Backbone as CSV, one residue per row, in Angstrom:
resi,resn,N_x,N_y,N_z,CA_x,CA_y,CA_z,C_x,C_y,C_z
1,UNK,141.645,-76.635,-85.035,140.797,-75.718,-85.804,139.422,-76.318,-86.110
2,UNK,139.169,-77.546,-85.646,137.863,-78.193,-85.805,137.482,-78.419,-87.259
3,UNK,138.475,-78.645,-88.114,138.211,-78.950,-89.526,137.749,-80.398,-89.636
4,UNK,136.607,-80.601,-90.286,136.042,-81.948,-90.389,136.233,-82.576,-91.765
5,UNK,136.321,-81.730,-92.823,136.456,-82.246,-94.185,137.523,-81.445,-94.935
6,UNK,138.336,-82.136,-95.684,139.340,-81.501,-96.537,139.068,-81.962,-97.970
7,UNK,138.715,-81.000,-98.833,138.466,-81.303,-100.242,139.515,-80.564,-101.050
8,UNK,140.286,-81.277,-101.822,141.411,-80.655,-102.530,141.736,-81.434,-103.788
9,UNK,142.663,-80.904,-104.572,143.048,-81.530,-105.828,143.745,-82.858,-105.621
10,UNK,143.596,-83.733,-106.616,144.174,-85.063,-106.460,145.698,-85.078,-106.541
11,UNK,146.312,-83.915,-106.809,147.768,-83.856,-106.746,148.264,-83.898,-105.299
12,UNK,147.347,-83.832,-104.333,147.723,-83.889,-102.920,147.494,-85.262,-102.309
13,UNK,147.108,-86.233,-103.117,146.861,-87.569,-102.562,148.099,-88.104,-101.849
14,UNK,149.258,-87.880,-102.431,150.488,-88.419,-101.829,150.803,-87.794,-100.479
15,UNK,150.253,-86.608,-100.186,150.500,-85.972,-98.893,149.636,-86.557,-97.780
16,UNK,148.549,-87.190,-98.155,147.537,-87.576,-97.172,148.044,-88.570,-96.134
17,UNK,148.741,-89.664,-96.519,149.202,-90.608,-95.479,150.071,-89.932,-94.408
18,UNK,150.955,-89.049,-94.818,151.821,-88.368,-93.844,151.001,-87.481,-92.912
19,UNK,150.005,-86.833,-93.472,149.181,-85.946,-92.651,148.307,-86.744,-91.678
20,UNK,147.837,-87.901,-92.111,147.066,-88.755,-91.208,147.924,-89.205,-90.027
21,UNK,149.175,-89.503,-90.319,150.091,-89.905,-89.239,150.302,-88.754,-88.254
22,UNK,150.358,-87.525,-88.766,150.523,-86.362,-87.887,149.308,-86.191,-86.976
23,UNK,148.117,-86.383,-87.532,146.906,-86.296,-86.701,146.969,-87.329,-85.578
24,UNK,147.383,-88.548,-85.944,147.471,-89.601,-84.925,148.513,-89.253,-83.877
25,UNK,149.619,-88.663,-84.340,150.728,-88.375,-83.416,150.339,-87.348,-82.367
26,UNK,149.468,-86.406,-82.750,149.087,-85.363,-81.785,147.743,-85.663,-81.125
27,UNK,147.209,-86.840,-81.412,145.968,-87.240,-80.771,144.755,-86.465,-81.217
28,UNK,144.780,-85.955,-82.440,143.653,-85.167,-82.962,142.780,-86.046,-83.851
29,UNK,141.480,-85.799,-83.873,140.606,-86.584,-84.763,140.931,-86.298,-86.226
30,UNK,140.936,-87.331,-87.011,141.239,-87.166,-88.429,140.029,-86.606,-89.177
31,UNK,140.221,-85.583,-90.008,139.130,-85.121,-90.875,138.934,-86.114,-92.009
32,UNK,137.852,-85.986,-92.712,137.618,-86.808,-93.892,138.256,-86.108,-95.083
33,UNK,139.002,-86.862,-95.857,139.696,-86.308,-97.022,138.990,-86.732,-98.305
34,UNK,138.834,-85.767,-99.229,138.313,-86.056,-100.569,139.234,-85.397,-101.575
35,UNK,139.592,-86.140,-102.593,140.492,-85.605,-103.625,139.768,-85.605,-104.960
36,UNK,139.750,-84.426,-105.570,139.005,-84.251,-106.823,139.970,-83.969,-107.963
37,UNK,139.579,-84.293,-109.183,140.466,-84.052,-110.335,140.802,-82.571,-110.476
38,UNK,141.951,-82.309,-111.040,142.386,-80.934,-111.255,141.583,-80.287,-112.379
39,UNK,141.552,-78.963,-112.365,140.962,-78.194,-113.460,142.099,-77.769,-114.379
40,UNK,141.977,-78.090,-115.649,143.027,-77.819,-116.621,142.589,-76.735,-117.596
41,UNK,143.577,-76.131,-118.250,143.307,-75.184,-119.308,142.909,-75.904,-120.585
42,UNK,142.493,-75.151,-121.622,142.111,-75.778,-122.899,143.219,-76.630,-123.505
43,UNK,144.473,-76.316,-123.158,145.590,-77.111,-123.677,145.855,-78.341,-122.825
44,UNK,144.946,-78.592,-121.849,145.015,-79.738,-120.944,146.225,-79.685,-120.031
45,UNK,146.721,-78.473,-119.812,147.790,-78.266,-118.850,147.243,-77.503,-117.652
46,UNK,147.937,-77.585,-116.557,147.482,-76.953,-115.324,147.234,-75.458,-115.536
47,UNK,146.149,-74.955,-114.958,145.817,-73.540,-115.107,146.959,-72.658,-114.626
48,UNK,147.234,-71.615,-115.411,148.277,-70.670,-115.041,147.944,-69.319,-115.656
49,UNK,148.827,-68.341,-115.478,148.580,-67.003,-115.996,148.389,-66.994,-117.504
50,UNK,149.022,-67.920,-118.189,148.912,-67.914,-119.656,147.498,-68.240,-120.135
51,UNK,146.660,-68.765,-119.251,145.295,-69.092,-119.625,144.327,-67.935,-119.407
52,UNK,144.814,-66.809,-118.915,143.939,-65.650,-118.749,143.892,-65.155,-117.330
53,UNK,142.703,-64.681,-116.916,142.541,-64.082,-115.591,142.955,-65.071,-114.501
54,UNK,143.560,-64.547,-113.468,144.092,-65.414,-112.410,143.452,-65.148,-111.059
55,UNK,142.459,-64.293,-110.962,141.809,-64.033,-109.686,140.317,-63.817,-109.897
56,UNK,139.560,-64.068,-108.851,138.112,-63.857,-108.909,137.809,-62.393,-109.198
57,UNK,138.596,-61.485,-108.615,138.379,-60.053,-108.821,138.517,-59.699,-110.295
58,UNK,139.475,-60.312,-110.969,139.673,-60.015,-112.385,138.465,-60.458,-113.213
59,UNK,137.904,-61.613,-112.875,136.707,-62.057,-113.591,135.541,-61.110,-113.324
60,UNK,135.460,-60.591,-112.106,134.414,-59.618,-111.798,134.595,-58.354,-112.631
61,UNK,135.830,-57.900,-112.773,136.107,-56.714,-113.579,135.775,-56.938,-115.047
62,UNK,135.883,-58.166,-115.479,135.563,-58.484,-116.873,134.062,-58.600,-117.107
63,UNK,133.271,-58.505,-116.035,131.829,-58.460,-116.196,131.096,-59.770,-116.043
64,UNK,131.753,-60.779,-115.493,131.064,-62.041,-115.260,130.256,-61.947,-113.966
65,UNK,129.032,-62.426,-113.998,128.204,-62.431,-112.810,128.730,-63.452,-111.801
66,UNK,128.724,-63.123,-110.511,129.168,-64.085,-109.494,128.380,-65.391,-109.558
67,UNK,127.059,-65.287,-109.793,126.235,-66.487,-109.872,126.689,-67.390,-111.016
68,UNK,127.079,-66.769,-112.117,127.530,-67.543,-113.277,128.854,-68.232,-112.977
69,UNK,129.767,-67.529,-112.303,131.054,-68.128,-111.975,130.887,-69.306,-111.030
70,UNK,130.061,-69.154,-110.003,129.819,-70.253,-109.064,129.199,-71.446,-109.786
71,UNK,128.205,-71.184,-110.624,127.537,-72.237,-111.390,128.528,-72.958,-112.297
72,UNK,129.338,-72.177,-112.994,130.327,-72.739,-113.915,131.335,-73.618,-113.177
73,UNK,131.874,-73.100,-112.074,132.885,-73.850,-111.330,132.300,-75.128,-110.735
74,UNK,131.057,-75.059,-110.278,130.429,-76.250,-109.698,130.295,-77.360,-110.728
75,UNK,130.070,-76.980,-111.986,129.861,-77.974,-113.034,131.160,-78.532,-113.590
76,UNK,132.292,-77.991,-113.163,133.582,-78.510,-113.626,133.900,-79.797,-112.864
77,UNK,133.708,-80.916,-113.526,134.027,-82.189,-112.896,132.928,-82.746,-112.016
78,UNK,131.722,-82.117,-112.044,130.606,-82.625,-111.242,129.356,-82.663,-112.100
79,UNK,128.499,-83.609,-111.818,127.233,-83.719,-112.543,126.103,-83.922,-111.544
80,UNK,124.951,-83.273,-111.780,123.820,-83.460,-110.874,123.069,-84.765,-111.105
81,UNK,123.461,-85.505,-112.147,122.778,-86.754,-112.444,121.649,-86.618,-113.440
82,UNK,121.467,-85.408,-113.973,120.466,-85.185,-115.022,121.030,-84.148,-115.986
83,UNK,120.175,-83.595,-116.843,120.641,-82.659,-117.868,120.684,-81.210,-117.387
84,UNK,120.313,-80.951,-116.154,120.285,-79.567,-115.666,121.694,-78.994,-115.578
85,UNK,121.854,-77.779,-116.096,123.138,-77.092,-116.012,123.044,-75.790,-115.229
86,UNK,121.904,-75.110,-115.319,121.753,-73.813,-114.656,121.194,-74.006,-113.256
87,UNK,121.910,-73.438,-112.282,121.525,-73.559,-110.887,121.653,-72.204,-110.188
88,UNK,120.736,-71.930,-109.269,120.967,-70.859,-108.308,121.908,-71.395,-107.242
89,UNK,122.417,-70.517,-106.396,123.298,-70.990,-105.333,122.558,-71.945,-104.397
90,UNK,121.305,-71.612,-104.087,120.531,-72.483,-103.216,120.329,-73.853,-103.822
91,UNK,120.068,-73.901,-105.119,119.898,-75.186,-105.798,121.180,-75.994,-105.793
92,UNK,122.317,-75.318,-105.936,123.593,-76.027,-105.885,123.853,-76.611,-104.504
93,UNK,123.556,-75.834,-103.484,123.754,-76.329,-102.117,122.944,-77.601,-101.891
94,UNK,121.725,-77.626,-102.420,120.861,-78.786,-102.219,121.296,-79.986,-103.053
95,UNK,121.826,-79.709,-104.257,122.097,-80.803,-105.194,123.516,-81.343,-105.114
96,UNK,124.471,-80.532,-104.665,125.880,-80.918,-104.777,126.226,-82.068,-103.832
97,UNK,127.028,-82.982,-104.343,127.546,-84.077,-103.533,128.825,-84.613,-104.137
98,UNK,129.747,-85.038,-103.286,131.029,-85.532,-103.781,130.890,-86.852,-104.531
99,UNK,129.764,-87.541,-104.324,129.589,-88.839,-104.969,129.456,-88.719,-106.483
100,UNK,129.186,-87.517,-106.975,129.052,-87.340,-108.428,130.228,-86.574,-109.039
101,UNK,131.308,-86.493,-108.321,132.526,-85.899,-108.877,133.119,-86.847,-109.913
102,UNK,133.496,-86.296,-111.055,134.084,-87.105,-112.128,135.491,-87.576,-111.751
103,UNK,135.876,-88.687,-112.370,137.212,-89.198,-112.115,138.265,-88.592,-113.016
104,UNK,137.852,-87.821,-114.024,138.817,-87.232,-114.953,138.897,-85.728,-114.755
105,UNK,139.999,-85.129,-115.185,140.210,-83.695,-115.021,139.223,-82.906,-115.865
106,UNK,138.796,-81.760,-115.338,137.864,-80.888,-116.045,138.635,-79.813,-116.804
107,UNK,138.053,-79.306,-117.871,138.677,-78.271,-118.695,137.996,-76.935,-118.425
108,UNK,138.804,-75.933,-118.095,138.291,-74.574,-117.874,138.103,-73.929,-119.241
109,UNK,136.857,-73.939,-119.700,136.510,-73.442,-121.036,135.852,-72.072,-120.895
110,UNK,136.534,-71.022,-121.338,136.018,-69.666,-121.185,134.723,-69.487,-121.974
111,UNK,134.598,-70.138,-123.118,133.367,-70.029,-123.899,132.179,-70.572,-123.109
112,UNK,132.398,-71.638,-122.374,131.324,-72.186,-121.548,131.003,-71.243,-120.397
113,UNK,132.020,-70.615,-119.822,131.791,-69.624,-118.771,130.947,-68.476,-119.308
114,UNK,131.229,-68.025,-120.520,130.450,-66.936,-121.105,129.011,-67.375,-121.357
115,UNK,128.813,-68.638,-121.698,127.453,-69.141,-121.873,126.696,-69.083,-120.546
116,UNK,127.338,-69.535,-119.484,126.705,-69.468,-118.166,126.395,-68.017,-117.801
117,UNK,127.329,-67.133,-118.086,127.125,-65.723,-117.750,125.934,-65.153,-118.512
118,UNK,125.836,-65.482,-119.801,124.702,-64.994,-120.606,123.384,-65.520,-120.063
119,UNK,123.367,-66.780,-119.641,122.137,-67.367,-119.120,121.714,-66.704,-117.817
120,UNK,122.672,-66.402,-116.957,122.336,-65.757,-115.690,121.968,-64.288,-115.894
121,UNK,122.577,-63.636,-116.876,122.170,-62.267,-117.216,120.712,-62.271,-117.668
122,UNK,120.326,-63.272,-118.448,118.952,-63.361,-118.940,117.951,-63.517,-117.806
123,UNK,118.411,-64.043,-116.674,117.523,-64.270,-115.529,117.385,-63.052,-114.615
124,UNK,118.219,-62.045,-114.816,118.218,-60.900,-113.915,116.972,-60.047,-114.087
125,UNK,116.362,-59.671,-112.982,115.263,-58.705,-113.028,115.829,-57.342,-113.423
126,UNK,115.041,-56.500,-114.109,115.565,-55.205,-114.579,116.208,-54.355,-113.484
127,UNK,115.570,-54.252,-112.326,116.137,-53.432,-111.253,117.465,-53.986,-110.768
128,UNK,117.559,-55.308,-110.671,118.807,-55.929,-110.232,119.889,-55.744,-111.288
129,UNK,119.514,-55.890,-112.556,120.478,-55.715,-113.638,121.021,-54.289,-113.634
130,UNK,120.162,-53.312,-113.405,120.610,-51.917,-113.332,121.671,-51.739,-112.247
131,UNK,121.439,-52.321,-111.072,122.398,-52.202,-109.971,123.730,-52.845,-110.339
132,UNK,123.668,-53.961,-111.030,124.908,-54.647,-111.424,125.670,-53.851,-112.480
133,UNK,124.922,-53.185,-113.354,125.552,-52.491,-114.476,126.080,-51.107,-114.108
134,UNK,125.476,-50.478,-113.133,125.826,-49.093,-112.827,127.332,-48.865,-112.670
135,UNK,128.078,-49.700,-111.923,129.523,-49.446,-111.801,130.256,-49.460,-113.142
136,UNK,129.813,-50.298,-114.065,130.467,-50.376,-115.365,130.170,-49.130,-116.200
137,UNK,128.938,-48.626,-116.122,128.597,-47.398,-116.835,129.333,-46.200,-116.222
138,UNK,129.443,-46.195,-114.907,130.174,-45.101,-114.247,131.641,-45.128,-114.643
139,UNK,132.233,-46.313,-114.682,133.644,-46.435,-115.051,133.891,-45.961,-116.479
140,UNK,132.912,-46.165,-117.360,133.041,-45.750,-118.761,132.635,-44.294,-118.973
141,UNK,132.204,-43.618,-117.898,131.766,-42.228,-118.016,130.437,-42.074,-118.725
142,UNK,129.595,-43.106,-118.685,128.336,-43.091,-119.421,127.111,-43.069,-118.510
143,UNK,127.313,-43.047,-117.200,126.168,-43.117,-116.291,125.485,-41.764,-116.156
144,UNK,124.174,-41.809,-116.145,123.346,-40.637,-115.905,122.363,-41.006,-114.795
145,UNK,122.322,-40.253,-113.692,121.395,-40.587,-112.601,119.952,-40.728,-113.063
146,UNK,119.614,-40.091,-114.178,118.244,-40.193,-114.691,117.894,-41.620,-115.101
147,UNK,118.920,-42.459,-115.394,118.643,-43.839,-115.784,118.006,-44.620,-114.640
148,UNK,118.235,-44.177,-113.425,117.586,-44.799,-112.270,116.410,-43.958,-111.795
149,UNK,116.118,-42.886,-112.521,115.041,-41.977,-112.137,114.055,-41.788,-113.256
150,UNK,113.999,-40.558,-113.785,112.982,-40.215,-114.784,113.104,-41.022,-116.077
151,UNK,114.320,-41.450,-116.419,114.515,-42.162,-117.687,114.678,-43.674,-117.492
152,UNK,114.221,-44.183,-116.351,114.458,-45.607,-116.092,113.714,-46.499,-117.087
153,UNK,112.519,-46.085,-117.514,111.772,-46.911,-118.475,112.532,-47.020,-119.792
154,UNK,113.083,-45.886,-120.261,113.881,-45.907,-121.496,115.138,-46.755,-121.295
155,UNK,115.812,-46.584,-120.162,117.040,-47.329,-119.900,116.756,-48.828,-119.854
156,UNK,115.673,-49.230,-119.192,115.324,-50.642,-119.137,115.016,-51.183,-120.524
157,UNK,114.372,-50.366,-121.352,114.055,-50.803,-122.719,115.333,-51.040,-123.521
158,UNK,116.318,-50.171,-123.334,117.613,-50.362,-124.004,118.281,-51.639,-123.504
159,UNK,118.260,-51.862,-122.200,118.879,-53.067,-121.640,118.214,-54.323,-122.200
160,UNK,116.889,-54.299,-122.322,116.194,-55.468,-122.857,116.559,-55.716,-124.310
161,UNK,116.817,-54.664,-125.062,117.225,-54.825,-126.455,118.625,-55.417,-126.546
162,UNK,119.497,-55.026,-125.615,120.880,-55.495,-125.631,121.053,-56.856,-124.965
163,UNK,120.154,-57.198,-124.055,120.333,-58.382,-123.220,120.591,-59.670,-124.015
164,UNK,119.859,-59.956,-125.102,120.103,-61.219,-125.817,121.517,-61.347,-126.384
165,UNK,122.211,-60.230,-126.566,123.552,-60.264,-127.133,124.644,-60.198,-126.065
166,UNK,124.262,-59.991,-124.823,125.248,-59.756,-123.759,125.663,-61.067,-123.105
167,UNK,126.949,-61.315,-123.098,127.487,-62.476,-122.383,128.128,-62.067,-121.063
168,UNK,128.518,-60.794,-120.990,129.092,-60.242,-119.761,128.480,-58.863,-119.529
169,UNK,128.587,-58.380,-118.308,128.035,-57.060,-118.011,128.716,-55.971,-118.831
170,UNK,129.975,-56.154,-119.132,130.695,-55.164,-119.932,130.142,-55.052,-121.346
171,UNK,129.459,-56.092,-121.817,128.903,-56.057,-123.173,127.824,-54.995,-123.303
172,UNK,127.090,-54.726,-122.230,126.044,-53.705,-122.305,126.659,-52.334,-122.604
173,UNK,127.824,-52.076,-122.021,128.512,-50.807,-122.263,129.089,-50.779,-123.671
174,UNK,129.747,-51.871,-124.046,130.417,-51.900,-125.338,129.416,-51.926,-126.495
175,UNK,128.409,-52.793,-126.400,127.457,-52.945,-127.497,126.464,-51.793,-127.582
176,UNK,126.204,-51.137,-126.446,125.180,-50.107,-126.438,125.690,-48.699,-126.286
177,UNK,126.987,-48.511,-126.445,127.562,-47.184,-126.216,126.897,-46.107,-127.059
178,UNK,126.506,-46.448,-128.272,125.912,-45.442,-129.167,124.584,-44.902,-128.638
179,UNK,123.947,-45.639,-127.717,122.715,-45.139,-127.107,122.996,-44.017,-126.104
180,UNK,124.177,-44.041,-125.519,124.455,-43.190,-124.357,125.412,-42.041,-124.654
181,UNK,125.727,-41.848,-125.928,126.571,-40.736,-126.338,125.866,-39.960,-127.446
182,UNK,126.233,-38.721,-127.595,125.617,-37.892,-128.633,126.282,-38.081,-129.989
183,UNK,127.548,-38.459,-129.984,128.262,-38.657,-131.241,128.523,-40.141,-131.452
184,UNK,128.604,-40.528,-132.698,128.824,-41.921,-133.068,130.280,-42.126,-133.460
185,UNK,130.875,-43.201,-132.967,132.216,-43.589,-133.395,132.059,-44.597,-134.535
186,UNK,132.428,-44.199,-135.728,132.211,-45.046,-136.904,133.342,-46.047,-137.080
187,UNK,132.956,-47.288,-137.274,133.931,-48.319,-137.602,134.343,-48.130,-139.062
188,UNK,135.639,-47.949,-139.330,136.078,-47.674,-140.711,135.633,-48.742,-141.709
189,UNK,135.697,-50.001,-141.301,135.302,-51.063,-142.209,133.819,-51.002,-142.518
190,UNK,133.020,-50.717,-141.499,131.574,-50.613,-141.716,131.257,-49.444,-142.643
191,UNK,131.942,-48.333,-142.439,131.733,-47.165,-143.293,132.126,-47.464,-144.734
192,UNK,133.283,-48.100,-144.905,133.763,-48.415,-146.254,132.822,-49.379,-146.968
193,UNK,132.244,-50.302,-146.227,131.399,-51.327,-146.837,129.997,-50.820,-147.160
194,UNK,129.412,-50.031,-146.272,127.996,-49.710,-146.401,127.679,-48.246,-146.715
195,UNK,128.650,-47.361,-146.593,128.383,-45.950,-146.903,129.120,-45.478,-148.154
196,UNK,129.795,-46.387,-148.841,130.524,-46.004,-150.044,129.842,-46.453,-151.328
197,UNK,128.647,-47.004,-151.200,127.895,-47.390,-152.394,127.424,-46.131,-153.130
198,UNK,127.628,-46.047,-154.423,127.182,-44.854,-155.166,125.700,-44.555,-154.922
199,UNK,125.413,-43.304,-154.611,124.047,-42.876,-154.407,123.487,-43.136,-153.021
200,UNK,124.303,-43.723,-152.145,123.762,-44.090,-150.834,123.393,-42.856,-150.018
201,UNK,124.093,-41.746,-150.256,123.767,-40.528,-149.528,122.356,-40.053,-149.830
202,UNK,121.977,-40.107,-151.097,120.625,-39.695,-151.473,119.589,-40.690,-150.963
203,UNK,119.958,-41.969,-150.960,119.047,-42.969,-150.391,118.804,-42.678,-148.901
204,UNK,119.862,-42.332,-148.193,119.710,-42.021,-146.769,118.896,-40.750,-146.564
205,UNK,119.043,-39.817,-147.477,118.234,-38.591,-147.396,116.743,-38.949,-147.510
206,UNK,116.441,-39.864,-148.416,115.054,-40.278,-148.601,114.539,-41.032,-147.374
207,UNK,115.403,-41.874,-146.791,115.019,-42.582,-145.569,114.768,-41.592,-144.442
208,UNK,115.644,-40.612,-144.330,115.500,-39.581,-143.294,114.167,-38.858,-143.450
209,UNK,113.845,-38.507,-144.678,112.586,-37.810,-144.942,111.392,-38.694,-144.607
210,UNK,111.492,-39.973,-144.963,110.389,-40.897,-144.693,110.204,-41.096,-143.186
211,UNK,111.312,-41.216,-142.472,111.229,-41.368,-141.014,110.600,-40.122,-140.379
212,UNK,110.947,-38.961,-140.908,110.404,-37.719,-140.355,108.896,-37.640,-140.551
213,UNK,108.392,-38.357,-141.540,106.976,-38.265,-141.854,106.082,-39.266,-141.133
214,UNK,106.679,-40.206,-140.393,105.833,-41.194,-139.713,105.138,-40.540,-138.524
215,UNK,103.903,-40.908,-138.320,103.148,-40.343,-137.204,103.634,-40.885,-135.871
216,UNK,103.875,-42.180,-135.823,104.344,-42.825,-134.597,105.736,-43.377,-134.842
217,UNK,106.692,-42.945,-134.028,108.087,-43.333,-134.245,108.346,-44.669,-133.545
218,UNK,107.752,-45.727,-134.131,107.914,-47.052,-133.541,108.508,-47.998,-134.584
219,UNK,108.990,-49.178,-134.164,109.678,-50.076,-135.106,108.853,-50.440,-136.332
220,UNK,107.575,-50.755,-136.147,106.751,-51.177,-137.288,106.594,-50.050,-138.299
221,UNK,106.345,-48.835,-137.830,106.164,-47.695,-138.740,107.466,-47.373,-139.465
222,UNK,108.586,-47.461,-138.766,109.883,-47.150,-139.374,110.256,-48.194,-140.422
223,UNK,109.989,-49.450,-140.129,110.297,-50.485,-141.112,109.455,-50.306,-142.367
224,UNK,108.187,-50.022,-142.182,107.306,-49.807,-143.337,107.787,-48.624,-144.173
225,UNK,108.215,-47.550,-143.495,108.690,-46.361,-144.209,109.947,-46.664,-145.010
226,UNK,110.883,-47.396,-144.415,112.136,-47.708,-145.124,111.869,-48.609,-146.321
227,UNK,111.025,-49.593,-146.149,110.758,-50.506,-147.261,110.015,-49.796,-148.395
228,UNK,109.196,-48.838,-148.058,108.529,-48.039,-149.087,109.554,-47.241,-149.888
229,UNK,110.550,-46.661,-149.194,111.624,-45.932,-149.868,112.405,-46.866,-150.778
230,UNK,112.722,-48.067,-150.290,113.489,-49.024,-151.093,112.739,-49.367,-152.383
231,UNK,111.449,-49.623,-152.261,110.652,-49.946,-153.457,110.614,-48.775,-154.427
232,UNK,110.441,-47.585,-153.883,110.323,-46.401,-154.736,111.622,-46.087,-155.455
233,UNK,112.739,-46.371,-154.830,114.046,-46.036,-155.415,114.700,-47.212,-156.110
234,UNK,114.032,-48.359,-156.118,114.547,-49.508,-156.847,115.803,-50.111,-156.264
235,UNK,115.924,-50.089,-154.954,117.083,-50.698,-154.296,116.586,-51.737,-153.292
236,UNK,117.472,-52.637,-152.915,117.116,-53.645,-151.917,116.957,-52.991,-150.551
237,UNK,115.954,-53.425,-149.816,115.760,-52.894,-148.474,116.993,-53.152,-147.605
238,UNK,117.646,-54.298,-147.837,118.830,-54.630,-147.039,119.930,-53.594,-147.204
239,UNK,120.053,-53.050,-148.417,121.080,-52.026,-148.656,120.826,-50.801,-147.784
240,UNK,119.585,-50.382,-147.696,119.239,-49.219,-146.876,119.349,-49.550,-145.387
241,UNK,118.975,-50.758,-145.030,119.050,-51.161,-143.622,120.492,-51.156,-143.139
242,UNK,121.389,-51.724,-143.946,122.806,-51.768,-143.549,123.374,-50.355,-143.430
243,UNK,123.059,-49.504,-144.396,123.578,-48.136,-144.368,123.021,-47.361,-143.184
244,UNK,121.728,-47.508,-142.937,121.114,-46.802,-141.815,121.651,-47.316,-140.485
245,UNK,121.937,-48.616,-140.409,122.500,-49.178,-139.193,123.850,-48.535,-138.867
246,UNK,124.693,-48.431,-139.886,125.994,-47.782,-139.675,125.786,-46.321,-139.277
247,UNK,124.826,-45.669,-139.904,124.564,-44.260,-139.585,124.172,-44.079,-138.128
248,UNK,123.346,-44.964,-137.607,122.819,-44.803,-136.254,123.741,-45.346,-135.175
249,UNK,124.492,-46.419,-135.498,125.299,-47.091,-134.469,126.798,-47.001,-134.703
250,UNK,127.195,-46.710,-135.953,128.615,-46.701,-136.283,129.151,-48.078,-136.606
251,UNK,128.295,-49.085,-136.563,128.736,-50.465,-136.745,127.886,-51.171,-137.798
252,UNK,128.410,-52.297,-138.273,127.657,-53.095,-139.236,126.807,-54.149,-138.545
253,UNK,127.030,-54.344,-137.243,126.268,-55.331,-136.472,125.701,-54.646,-135.247
254,UNK,124.418,-54.830,-135.000,123.763,-54.226,-133.852,122.440,-54.935,-133.623
255,UNK,121.723,-54.617,-132.566,120.345,-55.098,-132.455,119.519,-54.584,-133.632
256,UNK,118.271,-54.992,-133.719,117.420,-54.627,-134.847,117.413,-53.134,-135.118
257,UNK,117.599,-52.765,-136.374,117.708,-51.350,-136.752,116.498,-50.544,-136.300
258,UNK,115.311,-51.064,-136.524,114.116,-50.262,-136.274,113.861,-50.105,-134.775
259,UNK,114.216,-51.122,-133.993,114.134,-50.996,-132.538,115.151,-49.990,-132.029
260,UNK,116.351,-50.008,-132.630,117.389,-49.038,-132.260,116.918,-47.619,-132.547
261,UNK,116.392,-47.401,-133.761,115.941,-46.063,-134.149,114.835,-45.566,-133.227
262,UNK,113.890,-46.438,-132.898,112.777,-46.035,-132.044,113.274,-45.599,-130.671
263,UNK,114.298,-46.298,-130.141,114.823,-45.945,-128.825,115.720,-44.712,-128.882
264,UNK,116.400,-44.520,-129.995,117.192,-43.295,-130.142,116.270,-42.078,-130.225
265,UNK,115.122,-42.275,-130.816,114.163,-41.179,-130.927,114.271,-40.438,-132.243
266,UNK,113.270,-39.669,-132.539,113.157,-38.984,-133.821,114.318,-38.017,-134.064
267,UNK,114.662,-37.190,-133.080,115.675,-36.159,-133.289,117.071,-36.745,-133.475
268,UNK,117.438,-37.680,-132.604,118.786,-38.246,-132.719,118.923,-39.099,-133.973
269,UNK,117.867,-39.777,-134.346,117.913,-40.549,-135.587,118.122,-39.619,-136.779
270,UNK,117.402,-38.515,-136.823,117.572,-37.543,-137.906,119.001,-36.998,-137.938
271,UNK,119.532,-36.615,-136.785,120.884,-36.049,-136.733,121.923,-37.042,-137.232
272,UNK,121.758,-38.312,-136.895,122.761,-39.303,-137.283,122.660,-39.678,-138.759
273,UNK,121.454,-39.707,-139.282,121.316,-39.943,-140.719,121.923,-38.789,-141.512
274,UNK,121.735,-37.578,-141.034,122.311,-36.412,-141.701,123.834,-36.447,-141.638
275,UNK,124.386,-36.806,-140.500,125.841,-36.898,-140.362,126.399,-37.965,-141.281
276,UNK,125.723,-39.114,-141.363,126.211,-40.215,-142.197,126.223,-39.834,-143.665
277,UNK,125.294,-38.977,-144.098,125.281,-38.562,-145.505,126.574,-37.852,-145.875
278,UNK,127.152,-37.144,-144.931,128.408,-36.422,-145.201,129.572,-37.400,-145.417
279,UNK,129.432,-38.612,-144.874,130.478,-39.611,-145.003,130.294,-40.489,-146.230
280,UNK,129.105,-40.441,-146.822,128.787,-41.359,-147.899,129.382,-40.900,-149.212
281,UNK,129.473,-41.855,-150.114,130.117,-41.595,-151.409,129.246,-40.701,-152.286
282,UNK,129.851,-39.654,-152.778,129.222,-38.820,-153.796,127.937,-38.150,-153.393
283,UNK,127.829,-37.805,-152.102,126.582,-37.194,-151.661,126.851,-35.784,-151.151
284,UNK,126.042,-34.808,-151.534,126.183,-33.477,-150.962,125.719,-33.497,-149.509
285,UNK,126.275,-32.664,-148.668,125.902,-32.612,-147.261,124.436,-32.260,-147.117
């Protein structure tokens, strides 16, 4: 088969002498053998199903970029000789060598894989990121052809807002779902914490009115309007921000409230603030 190099786990070292004898017996040239340390799970035991995904396809379904997986795997038990961790495939081909393989077993750390994935997501050009994300949006029933057409500028703006928080491609769907649906799914804990404060419904009504009055529906104008309402009503701006965040996203954690509102637009922001008032404590609809 013209195999010149065999690189495998060091659990196969004991097989090598017998295999060398077989090559000699059949008069075939011996390939060069290299044995590298095994990759272990966080419990320092051999990787198995109990450690999570067991195939490359499964990691792809979970939203990890192929570039991130290759980069991550290359760094398991190997060092380039400097502090560089992020590599393109071409850079890895140029830099990789067996002489820098570690003598100890490497640990498959999913948190580190997610870090690599986030870093490679940050490097994606908007058009490329759209192509990578489209299958995930289609699978979730959230894809609109306009995102690659007339609404591509808006879609790219949403992706840029979500990108710093995304560790996997699936995060864009999960974290940004409220952008792509007309109705909000409210987290019960977020609602209980931030929409049950006495008088919050009237505070949201005032915020809604202030937002409706801004000339330009942009983050700076919206923030100024909300803080003016907070001062006028004698409440902390944070209280209104948290409540408005839940109103617009259904969650207590999201990208910046004012950037979210600006991208949702004037009409959808108004509709969601009005809906949230119905959920708030002691507030008339």
